[in-house]
Every structure is written in structure tokens, then in C-alpha cells.
A tleap script that builds the chain and sets N, CA, C and O, in Angstrom:
source leaprc.protein.ff14SB
mol = sequence {
  NGLY VAL ARG ASP ALA GLU VAL ARG LEU SER
  ARG GLN GLY ASP GLU ALA SER GLY GLY GLN
  GLU GLU PHE LEU SER LEU ALA VAL ASP GLU
  ASP THR LEU VAL GLY TYR ALA ARG LEU ARG
  GLY SER GLU GLY GLY ALA TYR LEU ARG GLU
  LEU LYS VAL PHE GLY HIE VAL VAL PRO LEU
  ASN GLY GLU PRO SER SER GLU TRP GLN HIE
  ARG GLY PHE GLY ALA ARG LEU LEU GLU GLU
  CYS GLU ARG ILE ALA ARG GLU GLU TRP GLY
  ARG SER ILE LEU LEU VAL THR SER GLY VAL
  GLY VAL ARG GLU TYR TYR ARG GLN TYR ALA
  ASN ARG ARG GLY ARG THR ALA ARG MET ASP
  GLY PRO HIE VAL ALA LEU PRO LEU CARG
}
set mol.1.N position { 126.234 101.545 88.838 }
set mol.1.CA position { 125.227 102.341 89.372 }
set mol.1.C position { 124.228 101.044 90.417 }
set mol.1.O position { 124.578 99.866 90.357 }
set mol.2.N position { 123.240 101.388 91.145 }
set mol.2.CA position { 122.489 100.910 91.867 }
set mol.2.C position { 121.889 99.671 91.380 }
set mol.2.O position { 121.811 99.840 90.164 }
set mol.3.N position { 121.601 98.956 91.558 }
set mol.3.CA position { 120.982 97.636 91.803 }
set mol.3.C position { 119.575 97.893 91.737 }
set mol.3.O position { 119.640 99.121 91.698 }
set mol.4.N position { 118.300 97.625 91.695 }
set mol.4.CA position { 117.327 97.450 92.088 }
set mol.4.C position { 116.839 96.665 92.895 }
set mol.4.O position { 115.716 96.862 93.359 }
set mol.5.N position { 117.449 95.808 93.167 }
set mol.5.CA position { 117.605 94.920 94.533 }
set mol.5.C position { 117.845 95.653 95.488 }
set mol.5.O position { 117.466 95.141 96.542 }
set mol.6.N position { 118.450 96.935 95.640 }
set mol.6.CA position { 119.599 97.366 96.704 }
set mol.6.C position { 118.338 98.260 96.878 }
set mol.6.O position { 118.364 98.595 98.062 }
set mol.7.N position { 117.128 98.870 96.217 }
set mol.7.CA position { 116.286 99.660 97.236 }
set mol.7.C position { 115.436 98.859 97.935 }
set mol.7.O position { 114.987 97.759 97.613 }
set mol.8.N position { 115.180 99.762 99.316 }
set mol.8.CA position { 114.918 99.568 100.393 }
set mol.8.C position { 113.381 100.033 100.521 }
set mol.8.O position { 113.172 101.207 100.215 }
set mol.9.N position { 112.336 99.301 100.913 }
set mol.9.CA position { 111.241 99.913 101.027 }
set mol.9.C position { 111.395 99.902 102.831 }
set mol.9.O position { 111.899 99.087 103.604 }
set mol.10.N position { 110.654 101.307 103.045 }
set mol.10.CA position { 110.696 101.417 104.409 }
set mol.10.C position { 109.239 102.334 104.730 }
set mol.10.O position { 108.946 103.170 103.874 }
set mol.11.N position { 108.276 102.188 106.005 }
set mol.11.CA position { 106.920 102.696 106.194 }
set mol.11.C position { 107.088 103.645 107.389 }
set mol.11.O position { 107.914 103.180 108.175 }
set mol.12.N position { 106.612 104.743 107.760 }
set mol.12.CA position { 106.358 105.267 109.143 }
set mol.12.C position { 105.070 105.951 109.392 }
set mol.12.O position { 105.009 107.037 108.816 }
set mol.13.N position { 104.091 105.654 110.035 }
set mol.13.CA position { 102.689 105.509 110.465 }
set mol.13.C position { 102.906 106.620 111.453 }
set mol.13.O position { 103.835 107.011 112.160 }
set mol.14.N position { 101.351 107.050 111.149 }
set mol.14.CA position { 101.064 108.223 112.702 }
set mol.14.C position { 99.968 108.575 112.544 }
set mol.14.O position { 99.643 108.619 111.358 }
set mol.15.N position { 98.884 108.987 113.564 }
set mol.15.CA position { 97.271 109.397 113.482 }
set mol.15.C position { 97.838 110.564 113.355 }
set mol.15.O position { 98.826 111.047 113.906 }
set mol.16.N position { 96.986 111.039 112.436 }
set mol.16.CA position { 96.835 112.763 112.289 }
set mol.16.C position { 95.227 112.786 111.819 }
set mol.16.O position { 94.726 111.908 111.116 }
set mol.17.N position { 94.519 113.942 112.332 }
set mol.17.CA position { 93.703 114.476 112.164 }
set mol.17.C position { 92.648 113.261 112.027 }
set mol.17.O position { 92.335 112.861 110.906 }
set mol.18.N position { 92.132 112.711 113.147 }
set mol.18.CA position { 91.118 111.530 112.728 }
set mol.18.C position { 91.466 110.313 111.641 }
set mol.18.O position { 90.783 109.395 111.188 }
set mol.19.N position { 92.717 110.695 111.453 }
set mol.19.CA position { 92.950 109.560 110.582 }
set mol.19.C position { 94.217 109.179 110.751 }
set mol.19.O position { 94.834 109.691 111.685 }
set mol.20.N position { 95.008 108.020 109.732 }
set mol.20.CA position { 96.103 107.493 109.805 }
set mol.20.C position { 96.871 108.047 108.226 }
set mol.20.O position { 96.436 108.164 107.081 }
set mol.21.N position { 98.110 108.275 108.828 }
set mol.21.CA position { 98.923 108.959 107.533 }
set mol.21.C position { 99.965 107.889 107.759 }
set mol.21.O position { 100.096 107.503 108.921 }
set mol.22.N position { 100.832 107.278 106.694 }
set mol.22.CA position { 101.429 106.177 106.525 }
set mol.22.C position { 102.764 107.169 105.441 }
set mol.22.O position { 102.442 107.937 104.535 }
set mol.23.N position { 103.572 107.000 105.676 }
set mol.23.CA position { 104.586 107.504 105.061 }
set mol.23.C position { 106.326 106.587 104.299 }
set mol.23.O position { 107.528 106.452 104.528 }
set mol.24.N position { 105.098 106.159 103.209 }
set mol.24.CA position { 106.373 104.901 102.605 }
set mol.24.C position { 107.642 105.265 101.626 }
set mol.24.O position { 107.329 105.855 100.593 }
set mol.25.N position { 108.934 105.004 101.812 }
set mol.25.CA position { 110.311 105.258 101.280 }
set mol.25.C position { 110.746 104.461 100.262 }
set mol.25.O position { 110.536 103.312 100.652 }
set mol.26.N position { 111.307 104.424 99.013 }
set mol.26.CA position { 112.290 103.894 98.455 }
set mol.26.C position { 113.701 104.382 98.658 }
set mol.26.O position { 114.014 105.499 98.245 }
set mol.27.N position { 114.600 103.577 99.295 }
set mol.27.CA position { 115.780 104.505 99.621 }
set mol.27.C position { 117.039 103.100 99.278 }
set mol.27.O position { 116.990 101.895 99.525 }
set mol.28.N position { 117.959 103.859 98.698 }
set mol.28.CA position { 119.525 103.040 98.460 }
set mol.28.C position { 119.941 102.708 99.803 }
set mol.28.O position { 120.096 101.546 100.179 }
set mol.29.N position { 120.242 104.422 101.017 }
set mol.29.CA position { 120.804 104.264 102.023 }
set mol.29.C position { 120.038 105.909 103.040 }
set mol.29.O position { 118.917 106.373 102.835 }
set mol.30.N position { 120.707 106.260 103.710 }
set mol.30.CA position { 119.733 107.414 103.996 }
set mol.30.C position { 120.101 108.700 103.250 }
set mol.30.O position { 119.273 109.608 103.324 }
set mol.31.N position { 121.415 108.953 102.416 }
set mol.31.CA position { 121.238 109.859 101.279 }
set mol.31.C position { 120.982 109.916 100.144 }
set mol.31.O position { 121.276 110.780 99.319 }
set mol.32.N position { 120.089 108.453 99.982 }
set mol.32.CA position { 119.692 108.178 98.710 }
set mol.32.C position { 118.399 107.632 98.498 }
set mol.32.O position { 118.265 106.434 98.251 }
set mol.33.N position { 117.264 108.551 98.587 }
set mol.33.CA position { 116.070 108.602 98.530 }
set mol.33.C position { 115.407 108.170 96.887 }
set mol.33.O position { 115.164 109.076 96.090 }
set mol.34.N position { 115.164 106.716 96.525 }
set mol.34.CA position { 114.400 107.189 95.288 }
set mol.34.C position { 113.142 107.458 94.690 }
set mol.34.O position { 112.799 107.666 93.526 }
set mol.35.N position { 112.362 107.386 96.091 }
set mol.35.CA position { 111.038 107.702 95.916 }
set mol.35.C position { 110.390 107.749 97.207 }
set mol.35.O position { 110.941 107.403 98.252 }
set mol.36.N position { 108.824 108.325 97.081 }
set mol.36.CA position { 107.990 108.107 98.373 }
set mol.36.C position { 106.926 108.008 97.631 }
set mol.36.O position { 106.717 108.057 96.419 }
set mol.37.N position { 105.883 107.767 99.154 }
set mol.37.CA position { 104.160 107.617 98.792 }
set mol.37.C position { 103.762 108.202 99.480 }
set mol.37.O position { 104.525 108.026 100.430 }
set mol.38.N position { 102.681 109.204 99.941 }
set mol.38.CA position { 101.676 109.683 101.327 }
set mol.38.C position { 100.399 108.683 101.372 }
set mol.38.O position { 99.618 108.720 100.421 }
set mol.39.N position { 100.190 107.892 102.328 }
set mol.39.CA position { 98.917 107.684 102.125 }
set mol.39.C position { 98.011 107.690 103.085 }
set mol.39.O position { 98.273 106.999 104.069 }
set mol.40.N position { 97.171 108.187 103.076 }
set mol.40.CA position { 96.156 108.161 104.183 }
set mol.40.C position { 94.717 108.029 104.370 }
set mol.40.O position { 93.815 108.622 103.778 }
set mol.41.N position { 94.630 106.814 105.647 }
set mol.41.CA position { 93.065 105.467 106.001 }
set mol.41.C position { 92.283 107.009 106.730 }
set mol.41.O position { 92.980 107.852 107.295 }
set mol.42.N position { 91.006 107.131 106.607 }
set mol.42.CA position { 90.146 107.838 107.009 }
set mol.42.C position { 88.583 107.182 107.393 }
set mol.42.O position { 88.285 106.040 107.042 }
set mol.43.N position { 87.909 107.815 107.942 }
set mol.43.CA position { 86.406 107.013 107.699 }
set mol.43.C position { 86.217 107.481 106.168 }
set mol.43.O position { 85.355 106.747 105.685 }
set mol.44.N position { 86.551 108.158 105.469 }
set mol.44.CA position { 86.348 108.292 104.331 }
set mol.44.C position { 86.778 107.970 102.796 }
set mol.44.O position { 86.086 108.063 101.782 }
set mol.45.N position { 88.220 107.536 102.944 }
set mol.45.CA position { 88.505 106.405 102.474 }
set mol.45.C position { 89.891 105.984 102.639 }
set mol.45.O position { 90.504 106.119 103.698 }
set mol.46.N position { 90.379 105.472 101.579 }
set mol.46.CA position { 91.612 105.215 101.955 }
set mol.46.C position { 92.298 106.412 100.757 }
set mol.46.O position { 91.837 106.411 99.616 }
set mol.47.N position { 93.161 107.171 101.056 }
set mol.47.CA position { 93.814 108.538 99.965 }
set mol.47.C position { 95.076 108.141 99.794 }
set mol.47.O position { 95.763 107.917 100.790 }
set mol.48.N position { 95.727 107.949 98.191 }
set mol.48.CA position { 97.214 108.239 97.926 }
set mol.48.C position { 97.450 109.379 97.649 }
set mol.48.O position { 97.217 109.572 96.456 }
set mol.49.N position { 97.915 110.527 98.321 }
set mol.49.CA position { 98.005 111.755 98.282 }
set mol.49.C position { 99.452 112.426 97.545 }
set mol.49.O position { 99.466 113.610 97.208 }
set mol.50.N position { 100.079 111.953 97.439 }
set mol.50.CA position { 100.833 112.316 96.745 }
set mol.50.C position { 102.591 110.486 96.586 }
set mol.50.O position { 103.326 109.824 97.319 }
set mol.51.N position { 102.285 110.638 95.318 }
set mol.51.CA position { 103.694 109.655 94.429 }
set mol.51.C position { 104.842 109.734 94.131 }
set mol.51.O position { 104.778 108.748 93.396 }
set mol.52.N position { 105.923 110.053 94.038 }
set mol.52.CA position { 106.943 110.254 93.765 }
set mol.52.C position { 108.317 109.399 93.513 }
set mol.52.O position { 108.878 108.492 94.129 }
set mol.53.N position { 108.535 109.985 92.543 }
set mol.53.CA position { 109.948 108.838 92.205 }
set mol.53.C position { 110.985 109.822 91.441 }
set mol.53.O position { 110.805 110.186 90.279 }
set mol.54.N position { 111.901 110.141 92.097 }
set mol.54.CA position { 112.899 111.296 91.518 }
set mol.54.C position { 113.728 111.127 90.577 }
set mol.54.O position { 113.804 109.940 90.256 }
set mol.55.N position { 114.504 111.932 89.889 }
set mol.55.CA position { 114.976 111.515 88.117 }
set mol.55.C position { 114.383 112.719 87.437 }
set mol.55.O position { 113.496 113.513 87.752 }
set mol.56.N position { 115.077 112.600 86.525 }
set mol.56.CA position { 114.764 113.183 85.608 }
set mol.56.C position { 113.592 112.635 84.715 }
set mol.56.O position { 113.504 111.438 84.442 }
set mol.57.N position { 112.552 113.736 84.204 }
set mol.57.CA position { 111.207 113.137 83.301 }
set mol.57.C position { 111.719 112.346 81.875 }
set mol.57.O position { 112.320 112.871 80.938 }
set mol.58.N position { 111.239 110.733 82.021 }
set mol.58.CA position { 111.376 110.194 81.268 }
set mol.58.C position { 110.162 109.972 80.492 }
set mol.58.O position { 109.268 109.554 81.228 }
set mol.59.N position { 109.726 110.124 79.026 }
set mol.59.CA position { 108.814 109.602 78.554 }
set mol.59.C position { 108.028 108.582 79.086 }
set mol.59.O position { 108.574 108.203 80.122 }
set mol.60.N position { 106.749 107.803 78.816 }
set mol.60.CA position { 106.146 106.770 79.551 }
set mol.60.C position { 106.765 105.401 78.538 }
set mol.60.O position { 107.057 104.340 79.090 }
set mol.61.N position { 106.906 105.565 77.141 }
set mol.61.CA position { 107.372 104.422 76.528 }
set mol.61.C position { 109.226 104.801 76.003 }
set mol.61.O position { 109.815 104.446 74.982 }
set mol.62.N position { 109.725 105.640 77.189 }
set mol.62.CA position { 110.989 105.976 76.489 }
set mol.62.C position { 112.176 104.496 77.597 }
set mol.62.O position { 111.650 103.622 78.286 }
set mol.63.N position { 113.166 104.606 77.486 }
set mol.63.CA position { 114.131 103.585 77.469 }
set mol.63.C position { 114.405 104.411 78.782 }
set mol.63.O position { 114.560 105.629 78.873 }
set mol.64.N position { 114.438 102.928 80.334 }
set mol.64.CA position { 114.963 103.840 81.443 }
set mol.64.C position { 116.570 103.835 81.042 }
set mol.64.O position { 117.143 103.230 80.136 }
set mol.65.N position { 117.084 104.731 82.050 }
set mol.65.CA position { 118.514 104.634 82.302 }
set mol.65.C position { 118.867 104.715 83.508 }
set mol.65.O position { 118.137 104.132 84.310 }
set mol.66.N position { 119.797 105.279 83.921 }
set mol.66.CA position { 120.431 105.680 85.188 }
set mol.66.C position { 119.623 105.765 85.922 }
set mol.66.O position { 119.719 105.215 87.019 }
set mol.67.N position { 118.632 106.431 85.591 }
set mol.67.CA position { 117.581 106.981 86.473 }
set mol.67.C position { 116.480 106.126 87.414 }
set mol.67.O position { 115.956 105.014 87.365 }
set mol.68.N position { 116.458 106.744 87.882 }
set mol.68.CA position { 115.435 106.069 88.935 }
set mol.68.C position { 113.817 105.728 88.209 }
set mol.68.O position { 113.376 104.581 88.285 }
set mol.69.N position { 112.921 106.955 87.439 }
set mol.69.CA position { 111.854 106.513 87.192 }
set mol.69.C position { 111.900 105.539 85.850 }
set mol.69.O position { 112.928 105.632 85.181 }
set mol.70.N position { 110.987 104.711 85.444 }
set mol.70.CA position { 110.054 103.860 84.630 }
set mol.70.C position { 111.135 102.438 84.611 }
set mol.70.O position { 111.476 101.659 83.721 }
set mol.71.N position { 111.500 102.583 86.290 }
set mol.71.CA position { 111.930 101.140 86.628 }
set mol.71.C position { 111.417 100.321 87.236 }
set mol.71.O position { 112.053 99.295 87.477 }
set mol.72.N position { 110.074 100.473 87.706 }
set mol.72.CA position { 109.090 100.126 88.257 }
set mol.72.C position { 109.431 100.378 90.127 }
set mol.72.O position { 109.038 99.561 90.960 }
set mol.73.N position { 109.722 100.851 90.264 }
set mol.73.CA position { 109.824 101.587 91.817 }
set mol.73.C position { 108.491 102.497 91.771 }
set mol.73.O position { 107.975 102.066 92.802 }
set mol.74.N position { 107.861 103.158 91.438 }
set mol.74.CA position { 106.381 103.887 91.658 }
set mol.74.C position { 105.742 102.668 92.074 }
set mol.74.O position { 105.478 102.312 93.222 }
set mol.75.N position { 105.512 102.027 90.896 }
set mol.75.CA position { 104.217 100.475 90.852 }
set mol.75.C position { 104.538 100.287 92.348 }
set mol.75.O position { 103.808 100.573 93.297 }
set mol.76.N position { 106.147 99.588 92.382 }
set mol.76.CA position { 106.457 99.171 93.923 }
set mol.76.C position { 105.542 99.871 95.126 }
set mol.76.O position { 104.781 99.284 95.896 }
set mol.77.N position { 105.869 101.459 95.059 }
set mol.77.CA position { 105.462 101.729 96.478 }
set mol.77.C position { 103.784 101.767 96.015 }
set mol.77.O position { 102.923 101.786 96.894 }
set mol.78.N position { 103.445 101.776 94.661 }
set mol.78.CA position { 101.739 102.012 95.028 }
set mol.78.C position { 101.148 100.303 94.913 }
set mol.78.O position { 99.948 100.037 94.856 }
set mol.79.N position { 101.943 99.550 94.899 }
set mol.79.CA position { 101.348 98.080 95.362 }
set mol.79.C position { 101.439 97.596 96.542 }
set mol.79.O position { 100.798 96.669 97.036 }
set mol.80.N position { 102.795 98.668 97.296 }
set mol.80.CA position { 102.398 98.220 99.008 }
set mol.80.C position { 101.103 99.471 99.404 }
set mol.80.O position { 100.632 99.084 100.474 }
set mol.81.N position { 100.371 100.772 98.974 }
set mol.81.CA position { 99.545 101.199 99.284 }
set mol.81.C position { 98.186 100.472 99.146 }
set mol.81.O position { 97.055 100.489 99.631 }
set mol.82.N position { 98.808 99.925 98.362 }
set mol.82.CA position { 97.660 98.994 97.836 }
set mol.82.C position { 96.876 97.978 98.656 }
set mol.82.O position { 95.689 97.814 98.939 }
set mol.83.N position { 98.027 97.362 98.921 }
set mol.83.CA position { 98.134 96.706 100.239 }
set mol.83.C position { 97.398 97.212 101.179 }
set mol.83.O position { 96.179 97.075 101.081 }
set mol.84.N position { 97.981 97.942 102.354 }
set mol.84.CA position { 98.026 98.485 103.452 }
set mol.84.C position { 96.100 98.765 103.128 }
set mol.84.O position { 95.260 98.178 103.809 }
set mol.85.N position { 95.830 99.467 102.315 }
set mol.85.CA position { 94.239 100.057 102.257 }
set mol.85.C position { 93.709 98.886 101.873 }
set mol.85.O position { 92.529 98.921 102.220 }
set mol.86.N position { 94.070 97.351 101.074 }
set mol.86.CA position { 93.240 96.967 100.969 }
set mol.86.C position { 93.116 95.898 102.709 }
set mol.86.O position { 92.101 95.775 103.394 }
set mol.87.N position { 94.505 95.292 102.986 }
set mol.87.CA position { 94.493 93.761 103.846 }
set mol.87.C position { 94.359 94.818 105.357 }
set mol.87.O position { 93.686 94.386 106.293 }
set mol.88.N position { 94.925 95.943 105.450 }
set mol.88.CA position { 95.251 96.459 106.710 }
set mol.88.C position { 93.820 97.265 107.270 }
set mol.88.O position { 93.294 97.141 108.376 }
set mol.89.N position { 93.436 98.029 106.254 }
set mol.89.CA position { 92.133 99.141 106.437 }
set mol.89.C position { 91.041 98.543 106.131 }
set mol.89.O position { 89.999 98.774 106.744 }
set mol.90.N position { 91.131 97.531 104.959 }
set mol.90.CA position { 90.028 96.647 104.249 }
set mol.90.C position { 88.984 97.536 103.287 }
set mol.90.O position { 87.788 97.391 103.034 }
set mol.91.N position { 89.996 98.538 102.861 }
set mol.91.CA position { 89.133 99.105 101.666 }
set mol.91.C position { 88.952 98.297 100.195 }
set mol.91.O position { 89.294 97.118 100.298 }
set mol.92.N position { 88.683 98.518 99.412 }
set mol.92.CA position { 88.091 98.352 97.926 }
set mol.92.C position { 88.529 98.780 97.031 }
set mol.92.O position { 88.739 98.206 95.962 }
set mol.93.N position { 88.849 100.400 97.453 }
set mol.93.CA position { 89.384 101.184 96.304 }
set mol.93.C position { 90.240 102.347 96.895 }
set mol.93.O position { 89.989 102.965 97.930 }
set mol.94.N position { 91.369 102.549 95.994 }
set mol.94.CA position { 92.305 103.693 96.519 }
set mol.94.C position { 92.088 104.812 95.812 }
set mol.94.O position { 92.324 104.805 94.604 }
set mol.95.N position { 91.623 105.906 96.420 }
set mol.95.CA position { 91.465 107.093 95.665 }
set mol.95.C position { 92.858 108.375 95.655 }
set mol.95.O position { 93.118 109.230 96.501 }
set mol.96.N position { 93.493 108.080 94.439 }
set mol.96.CA position { 94.976 108.882 94.181 }
set mol.96.C position { 94.455 110.554 93.702 }
set mol.96.O position { 93.544 110.722 92.892 }
set mol.97.N position { 94.826 111.122 94.027 }
set mol.97.CA position { 95.044 112.405 94.377 }
set mol.97.C position { 96.504 112.836 92.761 }
set mol.97.O position { 97.678 113.205 92.812 }
set mol.98.N position { 95.835 112.613 91.924 }
set mol.98.CA position { 96.957 113.321 90.788 }
set mol.98.C position { 96.394 114.596 89.879 }
set mol.98.O position { 95.359 115.256 89.791 }
set mol.99.N position { 97.601 114.545 89.307 }
set mol.99.CA position { 97.461 115.625 87.798 }
set mol.99.C position { 96.974 115.098 86.777 }
set mol.99.O position { 96.665 113.909 86.695 }
set mol.100.N position { 96.831 116.133 85.684 }
set mol.100.CA position { 95.795 115.515 84.542 }
set mol.100.C position { 97.045 114.733 83.868 }
set mol.100.O position { 96.704 113.812 83.126 }
set mol.101.N position { 98.607 114.979 84.024 }
set mol.101.CA position { 99.908 114.646 83.077 }
set mol.101.C position { 99.509 112.999 83.692 }
set mol.101.O position { 99.038 112.166 82.917 }
set mol.102.N position { 99.700 112.753 84.795 }
set mol.102.CA position { 100.243 110.895 85.111 }
set mol.102.C position { 98.565 110.130 85.350 }
set mol.102.O position { 98.596 108.903 85.446 }
set mol.103.N position { 97.571 110.604 85.416 }
set mol.103.CA position { 96.326 109.843 84.889 }
set mol.103.C position { 96.050 108.867 84.279 }
set mol.103.O position { 95.176 108.019 84.461 }
set mol.104.N position { 97.258 109.046 83.088 }
set mol.104.CA position { 97.264 107.542 82.259 }
set mol.104.C position { 98.031 107.087 83.111 }
set mol.104.O position { 97.386 106.232 83.718 }
set mol.105.N position { 98.822 107.141 83.430 }
set mol.105.CA position { 99.829 106.313 84.140 }
set mol.105.C position { 98.897 105.079 85.049 }
set mol.105.O position { 98.841 103.896 84.712 }
set mol.106.N position { 98.235 105.652 86.206 }
set mol.106.CA position { 97.209 105.017 86.357 }
set mol.106.C position { 96.541 103.998 85.955 }
set mol.106.O position { 96.645 102.798 86.211 }
set mol.107.N position { 95.727 104.684 85.191 }
set mol.107.CA position { 94.595 104.336 84.198 }
set mol.107.C position { 95.568 102.512 83.491 }
set mol.107.O position { 95.158 101.358 83.621 }
set mol.108.N position { 96.572 102.894 82.960 }
set mol.108.CA position { 97.792 102.097 82.577 }
set mol.108.C position { 97.971 100.971 83.595 }
set mol.108.O position { 97.524 99.862 83.299 }
set mol.109.N position { 98.689 101.185 84.972 }
set mol.109.CA position { 99.138 100.390 86.042 }
set mol.109.C position { 97.635 99.411 86.573 }
set mol.109.O position { 97.864 98.398 87.233 }
set mol.110.N position { 96.322 99.729 86.288 }
set mol.110.CA position { 95.251 98.847 86.794 }
set mol.110.C position { 95.108 98.107 85.532 }
set mol.110.O position { 95.041 96.878 85.546 }
set mol.111.N position { 95.051 98.852 84.332 }
set mol.111.CA position { 94.617 97.559 82.854 }
set mol.111.C position { 95.562 96.404 83.518 }
set mol.111.O position { 95.143 95.300 83.866 }
set mol.112.N position { 97.067 96.905 83.645 }
set mol.112.CA position { 98.434 95.652 83.497 }
set mol.112.C position { 97.652 94.366 84.541 }
set mol.112.O position { 97.964 93.176 84.534 }
set mol.113.N position { 96.782 94.892 85.233 }
set mol.113.CA position { 95.895 94.200 86.455 }
set mol.113.C position { 94.875 93.379 86.564 }
set mol.113.O position { 94.595 92.641 87.509 }
set mol.114.N position { 94.038 93.614 85.036 }
set mol.114.CA position { 93.097 93.337 84.764 }
set mol.114.C position { 92.179 94.117 85.579 }
set mol.114.O position { 91.281 93.440 86.080 }
set mol.115.N position { 92.165 95.469 85.869 }
set mol.115.CA position { 91.413 96.291 86.590 }
set mol.115.C position { 90.832 97.636 86.072 }
set mol.115.O position { 91.850 98.060 85.524 }
set mol.116.N position { 90.478 98.000 85.995 }
set mol.116.CA position { 89.912 99.598 85.492 }
set mol.116.C position { 89.563 100.417 86.324 }
set mol.116.O position { 88.596 100.333 87.081 }
set mol.117.N position { 90.539 101.492 86.212 }
set mol.117.CA position { 90.664 102.868 87.095 }
set mol.117.C position { 89.597 103.993 86.527 }
set mol.117.O position { 89.610 104.343 85.347 }
set mol.118.N position { 88.949 104.361 87.211 }
set mol.118.CA position { 87.675 105.867 87.112 }
set mol.118.C position { 88.232 107.050 87.988 }
set mol.118.O position { 89.047 107.241 88.891 }
set mol.119.N position { 87.198 107.834 87.097 }
set mol.119.CA position { 87.688 109.486 87.478 }
set mol.119.C position { 86.189 109.436 88.763 }
set mol.119.O position { 85.081 109.022 88.420 }
set mol.120.N position { 86.547 110.024 90.432 }
set mol.120.CA position { 85.679 110.355 91.162 }
set mol.120.C position { 86.532 111.510 91.577 }
set mol.120.O position { 87.575 111.569 92.228 }
set mol.121.N position { 85.633 112.582 90.896 }
set mol.121.CA position { 85.901 114.062 90.986 }
set mol.121.C position { 87.342 114.111 90.551 }
set mol.121.O position { 87.781 113.768 89.453 }
set mol.122.N position { 87.988 114.575 91.545 }
set mol.122.CA position { 89.433 115.203 91.191 }
set mol.122.C position { 90.294 113.619 91.516 }
set mol.122.O position { 91.424 113.639 91.026 }
set mol.123.N position { 90.010 112.534 92.111 }
set mol.123.CA position { 90.781 111.668 91.704 }
set mol.123.C position { 90.686 110.295 91.230 }
set mol.123.O position { 89.574 109.767 91.229 }
set mol.124.N position { 91.536 109.754 90.894 }
set mol.124.CA position { 91.277 108.375 89.888 }
set mol.124.C position { 91.411 107.240 91.289 }
set mol.124.O position { 92.130 107.111 92.280 }
set mol.125.N position { 90.089 106.465 90.576 }
set mol.125.CA position { 89.789 105.441 91.759 }
set mol.125.C position { 90.209 104.110 91.402 }
set mol.125.O position { 89.776 103.545 90.398 }
set mol.126.N position { 90.997 103.620 92.151 }
set mol.126.CA position { 91.508 102.607 91.887 }
set mol.126.C position { 91.117 101.619 92.407 }
set mol.126.O position { 91.186 101.560 93.635 }
set mol.127.N position { 90.596 100.551 91.689 }
set mol.127.CA position { 89.997 99.521 92.525 }
set mol.127.C position { 91.226 98.312 93.166 }
set mol.127.O position { 92.291 97.989 92.639 }
set mol.128.N position { 90.843 97.999 93.995 }
set mol.128.CA position { 91.758 97.105 94.741 }
set mol.128.C position { 91.426 95.436 94.835 }
set mol.128.O position { 92.031 94.600 95.506 }
set mol.129.N position { 90.477 95.276 94.105 }
set mol.129.CA position { 90.151 93.722 94.046 }
set mol.129.C position { 89.664 93.325 92.520 }
set mol.129.O position { 89.360 92.163 92.252 }
savepdb mol mol.pdb
quit
């Protein structure tokens, strides 16, 4: 299997529709995409529009197998999105577009870092400080 250390983070940015779009990806090589995140910064805030880690669905309390999920790759992408929003864009909150089923993931993610996520309309608001 692939060791976690072999998975590399890359970033591509572009200005679009009056804001900044960032595409972050985790990959082993050109043919093996582990996961990605789409981040947007604009006057209205910093938005994590999509975060995806590939593999079969594994319950949150399930054991990681050779699949990509629940091995920390989503957190690695999310941490980089938070860093960009906080350090490069000067934001104090990251607004996450998420379905009902994954909101608990973001709440747990924030709690493990001593922060409290809250709902802000359709978004999960993750404090960055």
C-alpha cells in the first residue's frame, strides 16, 4: 500500500468572478488523486466549497483500511484551507458548504482543536483562531 508520507499536497489558484479560487489536491502521482478541496475567497468571506477524499464510505468510528478515508487526509486539506483563509486572506472564519451528513465531521474537527463550529445559514462556520 501507499504510505501517507508519499501523498503530496499541491495548489492551483485563479482569480474568478471578483474573488480568488484555490484548488488543493492530495495525490500520490498524476494518476492517483487521494482528495481535493475547492476554496473561494471574496469580499463576502472565505468559503470551503467542496472537500472530497476518495474511497469507499467508512463509518466515522470505523477502522481505516487500505482506503483513503479516515486516515487524516481530509483534515490535512482542511488545515491548509484554514491556513490560507487566516494567513493569506486575513479571515477569522471559514464558511463550509456541507451536507447534513458531514456537519458532525466539521464539529468534531473544530472541537479537537479547542474551537466551536456553529451553523451560519447553510454553512458550518469554523472559527480560525
